[in-house]
N, C-alpha and C positions, 0 to 999 in steps of 0.2 A: 426330254421333260416330260413334267407328271403333272397330269390335275386330278384336281383333289380337291374336295370340295370347293370346287368353286375356285380354289386359287391353282395357277403353276407354279411348281417345283420345279425349278433345273438347281444341279451341282456341276460348280466349274473349277478349274483346278488353283485353286487361291494364290496370287503372288503376293511374294514379301512384300513388295516395295507399295500398291495398289491398292494391297487390305491392310497392311500392319495398321495405322489409324484407324480404323473402324473396329479392325478386334482390340484392338488395346483400349477404346473403348468402352468395350463390352467386358470387355472379362475383369477390367475394373469396376465393372457392377457389382452390389454385396450378393444380386440371385446366383452369380458365375462364384462368390466364395472356394466352391470344391474343386476348379480348376486350382488351383490355391497359385493363382498367374496376376493377384489385382495388385503388385505391387510394379511389376514391369513395362516401362516404359518401350513409346512407338519403335524405336530402333532394338528392343529384346525380343519386342514381339517381332519386328520382324525375318533377326535371326534366326528366333524359334522355329517361326514357321518354312524362313525357309531350311532348316536342319530336319524339317518334315517333309521338307517337299523332294527333297535329295535327298535320301533317306531308300533304297533301294524295296525299302520292307514296310516303309509307311505312305501315306499318300493325304497331303491335307485341299476339302475341298468349302469352296464359299456359298455360300447356298442360297438360291435366287426366290423369289417370294414375287409374283406379279412383276419377274424383274426385275426387283428391289435388296439389293443386301439385307439379309436376313441372319441367318445364321452360318455359321462353320460347321464341320463337321472332319474328324477327320480319321482312319482308313488303317489299318497293321494287319499285319502277320505275326499272330500270336506265338506262334512257332519262333521265334523271331527278335522279338520286339517285346517290353514289359512280362506277360506272361510266364514268360519260359522259363523260371522255376516254379511257375504253383498252377500250369496248366496243360494238360495233356490233350496238346492243341490233335484235334485231327485235317488231313488235307480237306481240305475247301473250308476250314475254319476262318472267319475274317473279324480283328479286332474293330471299335465300331467307340469312337466317340462322338456328343453332339452337344453344341451350343448355341444356344440362339438367346440374339441380340433383346434387350430391355425390352419392353413397353415403351414408348412414345405415342401421347394423344391417349384414342381411343384401344382399347384392347380386340385383338381383334378374332372374334369368338371363334372356337376350333383349330386355330392359329399351331398351336404347338400339335396339337395330334396328325392335323394336316403335315406338316415339317418331320414328326418322327416317323409318319406313316413312310410317307418317301425320301426319307434317308434307308432306312432299315430296307425297302422296296431295290432301292441301288444296289445295296449289297446286294440282294441277292440275284437278280435282273442286269445288271453291270456286269456289277465286281465276279458274279459266279458259285456268292457264298454260299456250300452245304450249310452251316449255321452261324450267326453272329452274335461275337462274344466281350462281353463286354463285364466293367470293372467297376463299377461308383463305391462312391465313402459311405460306409457303410449308415452311413449319421445321413445319407444324402433321404431323405423316406420317400420326397416330390417324382427323383426319376425311380428312385427302385418300387413305385407304385406304378410306372409309365412304363414302366419295363416288365412288368406283370401284364400288365394292357395287351399290353402288344406280342405277348407268348411267351415272356421270357421266362425260364426254370432256375432259379435261386440255385448252386449246387454247394458254393462252401463259402465261409470269409475266410481270406483269403490278404498276406503280407506283402505288401509289393512295396520294392525302394523307388521313391522321387525324389531324384540328388540325395539329397543330405540325410533325409525323412524318411519316411516307412504310409506307406497309406493301409490305413486296415478297410479292405472293400467285399463286398462280395462278388463274388464270381458266376456269372449268371451267362444262361446261354438259351439260343435261339432256332430252331429249325424253320425252315421255310414251310412248310403244314404247321407249324405253330404259329408261325408267326400269320398264315392264311384263318386259319382259325380262332383267332383271335378277339377279343372286346373292340381294341384298336381298329384293326379290318374291317368287321361286323359295322362302326362306327362310322368307316372313311366309305366303305362300299353304299352305307343307306346314304349321306351324302347326295352321292352319286345321283343316285336314285333319282 
């Protein structure tokens, strides 16, 4: 568990049966449109999470903030999953996706930054990443800004197969040093002080 900006943030393995209903609600919210899974029912979400969780090159994580389910993260080996044709993976590269639950009630100031920083720290500290690799949809300006604030360097626009479609994505990487020196990490450190 990581304490950031007064929030206790933890990641636990996602369980398809336990978490599918919650995740389906998050994925069907308009803010998750770039995940492209808004039309999935609970059973389809459970199947998706089970497929990720049982793949030896991917993991699915439920994120808890102060003990409450608040976000979903996926980590993967980009040399074997998703980016095999568009990224020259290095040893220690870890791919990452994160989805934060839509706000209910009053938004919590700093929540998105705290969650994003916790996931980045998790990748480096718990998973041993040398670099974190992301591939957001090029149209997703909000997450691209968040990535830059977290120290990511945008490398190239790439086309990634997604089922029968292709996603136009911004391939980006971040080292531990990049993250540690980033605006997002600085903000989190100042929030804990």
